[in-house]
DODREN-484341 format. One record per residue: residue in three letters; x, y, z of N, C-alpha, C, CB in turn. Coordinates in steps of 0.1 Angstrom, whole numbers, plus 5000, padded with zeros to 4 digits. Each point is the difference from the previous one (the first is absolute). Glycine has a CB too. Example, Ala and Ser with C-alpha at 12.3 -4.5 7.8 and 13.67 -1.06 7.14 Angstrom:
ALA513249435078499150125000500950125000498149885012 SER501550234981500950115000499250115008501249944978 
This chain:
MET500749885000499350124999500950135001498149865010 SER503150144998500850115000500650024987500449975023 GLN499849944968500750024988498950064990501849805005 LEU497050174997498950084992499850125004499049814995 LEU501150225018499850145005501250094994498649915023 VAL502750034977501150074995499750034984501649885019 HIS498050024974499850014986498950124998500749734995 VAL498350275013498850104999500650135003498149845007 ASP502750185001500750145004501050024987500049965028 TYR500749964968500750034987499150054988501749835007 LEU497150104993499350044987499250135003499749754993 ASP500050305019499550135004501050094998498649935016 GLU502750054985501150094998500150024985501249925021 ALA498749984972500350004984498850074995501349784999 ILE497450225005498850074996500250165002498749795006 LEU501950245006500150135003501150064992499049945023 ALA502250004976501050054990499450024985501749875015 ALA497750034980499250034988499050105001500349804994 SER499050225014499050125001500850135001498249855012 VAL502850154995500750125001500750054985500549915026 GLN499949984968500750014986498950054990501749815004 ILE497150124996498950034992499550165002499549735002 GLU500350315011499750145003501050094996498749925018 ALA502650054982501150094994499950014984501649925020 LEU498149974974499850014987498750064994501549815001 MET497650185007498750064997499850135002499249815004 ALA501750265005500050155003499850094989501449945017 PRO499350044971499750094990498650004993502349974998 PHE496949935006498849984995499050045011500849824984 ALA499450255025499150035012498750074994502250045017 ALA497850044974498950084995499049894994501550224995 GLU499149684996499249914993499449905010501450024977 ILE499349955034499449925011498850065006502349915005 GLU498050224999498950085006498849994991501550145010 ARG498649894977498950014991499349864999501150194986 LEU499649705014499349875000499349985015501949914981 ASP498650155028499349985014498550064999502450025013 THR497450084978498750064997499049914995501250194996 ILE499349705000499049904994500049875010500550104975 ARG500149935037500049905010500949874997497750095005 VAL503349934988501149914998500950015011499850014976 ASN500549875030501050025010501350004996498649905013 ARG502450154997501250044995500849894994500050165015 ARG500049704989500749894994499649984984500149875025 THR498550164974499449994987500550094990498149915011 ALA501850214995500650134992501449974997498550165012 GLU502449794997501249974996500449904988500050055023 VAL499249844977499949904991499550064986499549845019 LEU499550244981499550064989501150094994497649995008 ILE503150094999501150094994501249924996499250195014 ALA500949704994501349924995499749934987500749965024 GLU498150004974499649924987499850084989499049845012 THR500250284990499950084988500750134998498149895001 GLY502950165010500550124999499250095005501049944984 ALA499550195017499150115004499550084989501350015020 ASP499249974968499450074988499149914993502050144997 MET496749915004498949934994499750044986499249985022 SER501650114973499750064986500349884987500850275011 ARG499849624995500149904990498849924998502349995006 PHE496750025003498749944998499150114997500449805016 PRO499050184971499350124993498649995009501149984972 THR498449925034498750035008500149905012498350064979 ALA500849965029500149915015499949864995498850195017 LYS500349794971499749864996501249944996497750064991 HIS503250015002501249944996500749955012500250144981 LEU500049945030500849955011499349885006501050225004 VAL497749784997499349905006500249854991498250195010 SER501949834976500349904993501349955001498450094987 TRP502750005014501349975000500249935013500750194986 ALA498749845025500149945012499249875001500350225009 GLY499249744980499049875000498950005010502049874994 LEU497450255009498950005009498649994995501550125014 CYS498549904972498750004992499749864995500450254992 PRO498549715010499749864992499950054985498649875020 GLY501550004973499850004985498550024997502049854996 ASN497850194993498550004995500049924987499450235011 ASN500249644992500049914989498649984996502149885007 GLU497650144980498649994994500349914987499150245010 SER499949664987500249944988498549954996502649945005 ALA497050094983498749964995498950065009501049784990 GLY499150335016499050055010500149955015498550024979 LYS502349885023500249955012501050075008499349794992 ARG500650245020501050075008500649895009498750234999 MET502649755000500849905008500550085013500649864977 ALA499850085032500450055011501750064997498149845014 GLY502150264990501250085000500849975012498950174987 THR502449825014500849995012501150114999499649755003 ALA500950275009501150085001501349935001498650155010 ARG502549904987501249934999500349955017500950164977 LYS499849745023500649995016501150085003499349785001 GLY500750255010501250075005501049945007498650165002 THR502549905002501049915008499649975013501850094988 ALA498749805017499649975013501250055010498449794990 GLY502250295008501350055008500150145002501249824992 
């Protein structure tokens, strides 16, 4: 049990060190994070969004393009008047 507790303490320290590093790297994007907070996105989600897309949204002509790039919009499949179920892309598990 004591070995497990030591390991948990190590993991807590590693998480803290990573969080400090992430905070330092995100400092230049404080305004963007604050803007994302206005739509009730928590800080970690805002950091991930900025890390994945960058802070410059001008490369996406519309919000729909961003959502499509992120794989969050389901497909719209229709054939011979029948609507088939669309699915969104699977995200990463990590």
